[in-house]
C-alpha positions as CSV (number, residue, x, y, z in Angstrom):
1,M,-19.6,-119.5,-141.2
2,S,-20.3,-122.8,-141.2
3,T,-24.4,-124.3,-140.9
4,L,-23.7,-126.2,-137.9
5,N,-22.2,-122.7,-136.1
6,I,-24.8,-120.9,-137.2
7,A,-27.4,-123.6,-135.8
8,A,-25.3,-123.6,-132.5
9,L,-25.5,-119.5,-132.2
10,S,-29.4,-120.1,-132.9
11,L,-29.8,-122.5,-130.2
12,F,-28.1,-120.0,-127.7
13,V,-30.1,-117.1,-129.0
14,F,-32.7,-118.7,-128.6
15,A,-32.5,-120.1,-124.8
16,W,-31.1,-116.5,-123.7
17,I,-34.5,-114.5,-124.6
18,F,-37.1,-117.2,-123.7
19,Y,-35.8,-118.8,-120.9
20,E,-36.8,-115.9,-118.4
21,P,-40.3,-115.7,-120.3
22,L,-41.0,-119.5,-120.5
23,L,-39.9,-119.9,-116.8
24,I,-42.7,-117.5,-115.7
25,A,-45.1,-119.2,-117.9
26,F,-44.3,-122.7,-116.4
27,G,-44.5,-121.4,-113.1
28,K,-48.0,-119.8,-113.4
29,R,-49.2,-122.7,-114.7
30,R,-47.6,-126.0,-112.6
31,G,-46.1,-124.0,-110.0
32,G,-43.4,-124.5,-107.4
33,V,-40.6,-123.0,-109.6
34,L,-38.4,-121.0,-107.1
35,N,-38.4,-117.4,-108.4
36,T,-42.5,-117.6,-108.2
37,D,-42.5,-119.4,-105.0
38,L,-39.9,-116.5,-103.5
39,A,-42.0,-113.6,-105.2
40,V,-45.3,-114.9,-102.6
41,I,-42.8,-114.6,-99.7
42,R,-41.5,-111.2,-100.3
43,V,-45.3,-110.3,-100.3
44,A,-45.4,-112.1,-96.8
45,W,-42.2,-110.5,-96.0
46,M,-43.9,-106.9,-96.9
47,E,-46.8,-107.5,-95.3
48,N,-45.1,-108.4,-92.0
49,M,-42.8,-105.8,-92.1
50,T,-45.5,-103.4,-92.0
51,S,-46.6,-104.8,-88.9
52,R,-43.6,-104.2,-87.1
53,E,-42.6,-101.5,-84.8
54,A,-38.9,-101.2,-85.2
55,R,-38.1,-102.0,-89.0
56,L,-34.5,-101.9,-88.1
57,M,-33.8,-105.9,-89.3
58,D,-35.8,-105.2,-92.7
59,G,-33.4,-102.4,-93.4
60,Q,-30.7,-104.4,-93.1
61,L,-32.1,-107.7,-94.7
62,L,-32.9,-105.0,-98.0
63,G,-28.9,-103.3,-97.3
64,Q,-27.6,-106.8,-97.4
65,T,-29.2,-107.7,-100.6
66,L,-27.7,-104.1,-102.2
67,N,-24.3,-105.2,-101.2
68,S,-24.7,-108.2,-103.1
69,C,-25.6,-106.5,-106.5
70,S,-23.2,-104.4,-105.7
71,F,-20.3,-106.7,-105.5
72,F,-21.9,-108.4,-109.2
73,A,-21.9,-105.5,-110.6
74,S,-18.2,-105.0,-109.7
75,S,-17.2,-108.0,-110.7
76,N,-18.9,-108.0,-113.8
77,L,-16.9,-105.0,-115.3
78,I,-13.6,-106.8,-114.5
79,L,-14.8,-109.5,-116.4
80,I,-16.1,-107.5,-119.3
81,A,-12.7,-105.4,-119.4
82,A,-10.7,-108.9,-119.7
83,A,-13.1,-110.4,-122.6
84,A,-13.4,-106.7,-124.2
85,G,-9.6,-106.1,-124.0
86,A,-8.6,-109.6,-125.4
87,L,-11.7,-109.1,-128.4
88,F,-9.9,-106.2,-129.3
89,G,-6.6,-107.6,-128.6
90,G,-6.5,-107.8,-132.8
91,Q,-4.4,-110.4,-134.5
92,Q,-2.1,-110.8,-131.6
93,T,-4.7,-112.6,-129.7
94,F,-6.1,-114.3,-132.4
95,A,-3.0,-116.1,-133.0
96,S,-2.2,-116.7,-129.8
97,L,-5.6,-118.2,-128.9
98,S,-6.2,-120.2,-132.5
99,A,-3.1,-121.8,-131.8
100,L,-4.4,-124.2,-129.3
101,E,-5.4,-127.0,-130.1
102,V,-8.7,-127.1,-128.2
103,V,-10.0,-124.3,-129.3
104,H,-11.5,-124.4,-132.4
105,T,-12.2,-121.1,-134.7
106,S,-12.3,-121.0,-138.3
107,S,-11.1,-117.3,-139.0
108,R,-11.0,-114.0,-136.9
109,L,-14.1,-112.8,-138.1
110,L,-15.5,-115.9,-136.0
111,F,-12.9,-115.5,-133.2
112,E,-14.6,-112.2,-132.9
113,L,-18.0,-112.8,-132.6
114,Q,-17.1,-115.6,-130.0
115,L,-15.8,-112.7,-127.7
116,A,-18.4,-110.6,-128.6
117,L,-21.2,-112.9,-127.4
118,V,-19.1,-113.5,-124.0
119,V,-19.4,-109.7,-123.6
120,A,-23.0,-109.2,-124.6
121,C,-24.0,-111.7,-121.8
122,L,-22.1,-110.1,-119.1
123,A,-23.0,-106.7,-120.4
124,R,-26.6,-107.5,-119.6
125,G,-26.1,-109.3,-116.5
126,L,-24.0,-105.9,-115.6
127,L,-27.3,-103.6,-116.7
128,D,-29.3,-106.3,-114.5
129,F,-27.3,-105.5,-111.5
130,I,-27.7,-101.7,-111.8
131,W,-31.4,-101.9,-112.3
132,A,-32.2,-104.3,-109.2
133,I,-29.4,-101.8,-107.4
134,R,-32.1,-98.8,-108.7
135,Q,-34.8,-100.3,-107.8
136,I,-33.3,-101.4,-104.2
137,N,-33.0,-98.0,-103.2
138,Y,-36.5,-96.9,-104.6
139,C,-37.8,-99.7,-102.2
140,L,-35.4,-98.6,-99.5
141,A,-37.5,-94.9,-100.3
142,A,-40.3,-96.7,-100.0
143,L,-39.8,-98.2,-96.5
144,G,-38.8,-95.4,-95.0
145,A,-41.3,-93.6,-96.0
146,T,-44.1,-96.3,-94.5
147,P,-46.1,-94.8,-91.5
148,E,-45.2,-95.9,-88.1
149,P,-47.8,-96.8,-86.4
150,L,-49.5,-98.1,-89.3
151,A,-53.1,-99.0,-89.5
152,E,-54.6,-102.1,-89.5
153,D,-56.6,-101.9,-92.4
154,S,-53.8,-100.0,-94.5
155,R,-51.0,-103.0,-93.7
156,V,-52.0,-105.2,-96.8
157,A,-52.3,-102.5,-99.0
158,Y,-48.9,-101.1,-98.2
159,G,-47.3,-104.4,-97.9
160,A,-48.4,-105.6,-101.7
161,V,-47.1,-101.9,-103.1
162,L,-43.4,-102.9,-101.3
163,A,-43.6,-106.0,-102.5
164,R,-44.3,-104.6,-106.1
165,L,-41.2,-102.5,-105.8
166,L,-39.1,-105.1,-104.5
167,N,-40.0,-108.8,-106.5
168,P,-38.9,-106.8,-109.9
169,A,-35.7,-105.4,-107.9
170,L,-34.6,-109.3,-106.7
171,G,-35.9,-110.6,-110.1
172,S,-33.7,-108.3,-112.0
173,F,-30.5,-109.7,-109.5
174,S,-31.7,-112.6,-110.3
175,A,-31.4,-112.3,-114.4
176,G,-27.7,-110.7,-113.6
177,V,-26.5,-113.8,-112.2
178,R,-28.3,-115.9,-114.7
179,G,-26.1,-113.9,-117.1
180,Y,-23.2,-116.1,-115.8
181,Y,-24.4,-119.3,-116.7
182,F,-24.9,-118.1,-120.3
183,A,-21.6,-116.0,-120.5
184,L,-19.8,-119.2,-119.7
185,A,-22.1,-121.5,-122.3
186,A,-21.0,-118.4,-124.9
187,A,-17.1,-119.1,-123.9
188,A,-17.8,-122.7,-124.2
189,W,-18.2,-121.6,-128.6
190,L,-14.6,-121.3,-128.6
191,F,-13.9,-125.0,-128.1
192,G,-16.5,-126.1,-131.1
193,P,-20.0,-125.6,-132.3
194,W,-20.8,-129.0,-130.8
195,T,-19.6,-128.0,-127.2
196,F,-21.0,-124.5,-127.4
197,M,-24.6,-126.6,-128.3
198,A,-24.1,-129.2,-125.1
199,A,-23.0,-125.8,-122.8
200,T,-26.1,-124.3,-123.6
201,L,-28.7,-126.9,-123.3
202,G,-26.3,-128.1,-120.1
203,A,-26.9,-124.5,-118.6
204,V,-30.6,-124.1,-119.2
205,G,-31.0,-127.6,-117.8
206,L,-28.7,-126.6,-114.6
207,L,-31.3,-123.5,-113.8
208,L,-33.9,-125.7,-114.4
209,W,-32.6,-128.1,-112.0
210,R,-32.2,-125.0,-109.6
211,Q,-35.2,-124.0,-109.6
212,R,-37.5,-126.7,-109.7
213,W,-35.5,-129.4,-107.8
214,S,-33.2,-128.5,-105.8
215,K,-32.7,-128.9,-102.1
216,A,-33.2,-125.3,-101.5
217,A,-36.2,-124.6,-104.5
218,L,-38.0,-127.8,-102.4
219,A,-37.7,-125.9,-99.2
220,I,-38.7,-122.5,-100.6
221,Q,-41.6,-124.9,-101.5
222,D,-42.6,-125.9,-98.3
223,F,-42.2,-122.4,-96.9
224,R,-44.6,-120.9,-99.4
225,K,-47.4,-123.4,-98.2
226,L,-46.6,-122.9,-94.5
227,I,-47.5,-119.2,-94.9
228,Q,-50.2,-119.8,-97.1
229,R,-52.3,-121.9,-94.6
């Protein structure tokens, strides 16, 4: 593998591994990041839930989130099967794709590494979705076990504990969705190392923009300010 390919792969691995820790650190230091703002909003949601006599709406909202996680997990399985089928297709798949002008792969080993990286990104996303599903089920069980009516002095404590279940669950869901961005960047390696590096930086840039400067992120920032007044 050439030095340029090694550099492109190193950039991708660095971005893939350190994106979330750096985003969390940035959010704690400067604020205004979608994920950290939503964490605060979910705490307020769970605290408000404990004050409601009828909690059917909260269960339905969590159920919709659970359905979304299940949908993405199923989609991931299909994509993994397709990518793994190409990976294990042998010489015939390598010959077919390497014949294309836009595909840049110098050897079968490099080609298999390129596809394996796509499969790894999708597999990591699948594990995140599965973990999100399990955590949401834990949250539903805790929601169902929350006493009703609940004493006024216990509502904040119950809401905080429920939020500690919900926030990691939806954080895992976000990580699974983020896996699609990195899987697309990994697939760009088939078109050469320069394209691979550009796609990696583009994916990170798009994720950061959506976290901080998109219309949704700005609206969430304003909503967080409203509930913290």
